[in-house]
C-alpha positions in Angstrom: 19.8 8.3 17.5 20.6 4.9 16.1 19.4 4.7 12.5 16.5 2.4 11.7 17.2 2.7 8.0 20.8 3.3 6.9 22.6 3.2 3.5 26.2 3.8 2.9 27.6 4.7 -0.6 24.9 2.6 -2.3 25.7 2.1 -6.0 23.8 0.2 -8.7 24.7 0.1 -12.4 22.8 -1.2 -15.4 25.3 -1.7 -18.2 27.2 1.6 -18.5 24.6 3.6 -16.6 24.9 4.3 -12.9 21.3 4.4 -11.8 22.3 4.9 -8.1 25.7 6.5 -7.6 27.1 6.4 -4.0 23.9 7.4 -2.1 24.1 7.5 1.7 21.3 8.2 4.1 20.3 7.5 7.7 16.8 7.7 9.2 16.0 7.1 12.9 12.6 5.9 14.1 9.9 8.4 13.4 11.8 10.2 10.7 10.6 10.5 7.1 12.5 11.5 3.9 10.7 13.1 1.0 12.7 12.2 -2.1 12.3 14.4 -5.2 13.8 14.3 -8.6 13.1 14.1 -12.3 12.2 10.9 -14.2 15.3 8.7 -14.6 17.1 10.2 -11.5 17.4 6.8 -9.9 14.7 7.1 -7.2 12.8 3.9 -7.9 16.1 1.9 -8.2 17.1 3.3 -4.8 13.9 2.2 -3.2 14.3 -1.3 -4.7 17.8 -1.4 -3.1 16.4 -0.3 0.2 13.6 -2.9 0.0 16.1 -5.7 -0.7 14.7 -6.4 -4.1 18.0 -5.5 -5.8 21.6 -6.1 -4.7 23.9 -3.1 -4.8 27.0 -3.2 -6.9 28.8 -1.4 -4.1 27.9 0.0 -0.7 25.5 -1.4 1.9 22.1 -0.9 3.5 20.7 -2.0 6.8 17.3 -2.1 8.6 17.6 -2.0 12.4 21.2 -3.3 12.0 20.2 -6.2 9.8 21.9 -6.2 6.3 19.9 -6.0 3.2 18.9 -8.0 1.3 18.7 -10.6 4.1 15.3 -12.1 4.9 15.1 -10.6 8.5 15.7 -7.1 7.1 13.3 -7.4 4.2 10.6 -8.7 6.6 10.7 -5.3 8.4 10.1 -3.3 5.2 6.8 -2.4 3.4 7.1 -1.2 -0.2 4.3 0.9 -1.7 4.6 1.2 -5.5 2.6 3.1 -8.1 2.1 -0.3 -9.7 -0.3 -2.3 -7.6 0.9 -5.9 -8.6 -2.3 -7.3 -7.0 -3.8 -10.7 -7.9 -6.7 -9.6 -10.0 -8.8 -12.8 -9.5 -8.7 -12.5 -5.7 -10.7 -10.1 -3.6 -9.2 -7.1 -1.8 -9.4 -9.0 1.5 -7.8 -12.1 0.0 -4.9 -10.0 -1.4 -4.2 -8.3 1.9 -4.7 -11.5 4.0 -2.3 -13.4 1.8 0.4 -10.8 2.7 -0.5 -11.0 6.4 -0.1 -14.8 6.3 3.3 -14.5 4.5 4.4 -12.4 7.4 3.1 -15.1 9.8 0.9 -12.6 11.7 -0.9 -14.3 14.6 -4.2 -12.6 13.7 -4.0 -12.3 10.0 -7.8 -11.7 9.6 -7.8 -8.9 12.2 -4.7 -7.2 10.7 -6.2 -7.5 7.3 -9.5 -5.8 8.4 -7.6 -3.0 10.2 -5.5 -2.3 7.1 -8.5 -2.2 4.8 -10.3 0.1 7.2 -7.3 2.5 7.5 -7.4 2.9 3.7 -11.2 3.3 3.7 -11.7 0.3 1.4 -13.2 -2.2 3.9 -16.7 -1.7 2.3 -15.3 -3.3 -0.9 -13.2 -5.9 0.8 -14.9 -8.9 -0.8 -15.0 -7.5 -4.4 -12.5 -9.1 -6.9 -9.7 -6.6 -7.5 -10.3 -6.6 -11.2 -13.7 -5.1 -10.6 -12.3 -2.2 -8.6 -11.3 1.2 -10.0 -7.6 2.1 -10.3 -7.8 4.3 -7.2 -9.4 1.6 -5.1 -6.8 -0.9 -6.3 -4.1 1.5 -5.1 -5.7 1.6 -1.7 -5.7 -2.2 -1.5 -2.1 -2.3 -2.6 -1.1 0.2 0.2 -3.1 -1.9 2.7 -1.2 -5.0 1.7 2.1 -3.2 2.0 1.5 -2.1 5.6 -0.6 -5.0 7.0 2.4 -6.2 9.0 3.1 -2.8 10.5 6.6 -2.5 9.0 9.4 -0.6 10.7 10.3 0.9 7.4 7.9 2.1 4.7 9.2 2.9 1.2 6.6 4.6 -1.0 7.2 5.1 -4.7 4.6 7.7 -6.0 2.0 6.3 -3.6 -0.6 8.9 -4.4 -0.9 7.8 -8.0 -4.5 7.2 -8.9 -5.9 8.2 -5.5 -8.8 10.6 -5.2 -9.1 13.1 -2.4 -10.4 10.6 0.2 -7.8 8.1 -0.7 -5.0 10.7 -0.5 -6.2 11.8 2.9 -6.3 8.2 4.1 -2.7 7.7 2.9 -1.4 10.9 4.5 -3.1 10.0 7.8 -1.5 6.5 7.6 2.0 7.8 6.9 1.7 10.3 9.8 0.4 7.5 12.1 3.2 5.2 11.2 5.8 8.0 11.9 4.3 8.6 15.3 4.4 4.8 15.9 8.2 4.9 15.2 8.5 3.8 11.6 11.0 5.3 9.2 9.7 6.5 5.8 11.0 7.3 2.4 8.4 8.8 0.1 9.2 9.4 -3.5 6.9 12.0 -5.2 6.8 14.6 -7.9 4.6 16.8 -5.7 6.8 18.9 -3.5 4.1 20.2 -1.1 2.6 16.7 -0.7 6.0 15.3 0.2 7.1 18.0 2.5 3.8 17.7 4.4 4.7 14.3 5.7 8.5 14.5 5.9 11.1 15.4 8.5 13.8 15.5 5.8 14.0 16.2 2.1 16.4 15.2 -0.6 16.7 16.0 -4.3 18.1 13.3 -6.6 19.6 13.8 -10.0 21.6 11.4 -12.2 21.8 8.8 -9.4 23.1 11.2 -6.7 21.7 13.3 -3.9 22.4 16.9 -4.9 20.7 18.4 -1.8 19.6 16.9 1.5 18.3 18.6 4.6 15.8 18.7 7.4 12.4 20.2 6.5 12.1 22.4 9.7 11.8 26.0 8.5 11.7 25.1 4.8 9.6 27.4 2.7 7.8 25.3 0.1 7.8 28.0 -2.5 11.5 28.8 -2.1 12.3 25.0 -2.1 10.3 24.6 -5.3 12.4 27.3 -7.0 15.6 25.7 -5.8 14.4 22.3 -7.0 13.7 23.7 -10.5 17.2 25.2 -10.6 18.9 22.0 -9.6 17.1 19.7 -12.0 17.0 22.0 -15.0 
């Protein structure tokens, strides 16, 4: 299948350090990559490259054939971070609706309501973000990231701060987006959590993929043992 998200030999350096060192990947519509690795492995930098927020020093990345970091490619990406980066003085609804308007959605209000309902935070929609708990703020941030139904979802530790209900809502959302044809990259330290939503898995260390494979038939406990060996 034609890749929806594709990267070829992506490289990014900060001074003398190669945060991302020649990473290549390809995900078709409906595929999801769970990305594991220790702190400092380069996972967040890779997501920022795939979101078009950073320019690579070498290599290239495309979304549906459009080169990153071009505006058409970036418009088809939704980035979920463990940092909410919400406007504290605005309500949950206003934060999400602002993103919907930036994407020029024809029914910004309806898309906003649907996103808030999907993350089970619609009952707090008109509360200022600064008055919400950390977990509810994370739900609002996720709603904002997916309000435009992006073709590619990049999630960097998206379960941070979420309670059981919020985690269930996020997992349901990710699975729903996969069924709808989105491509996903989910960075997490929790192997079972990541494997549960992924069609592929990769382990990153020192800026490189040291293991990459389909998740079909993977035994989570065996994979966990392999992971510990590779990152030790």
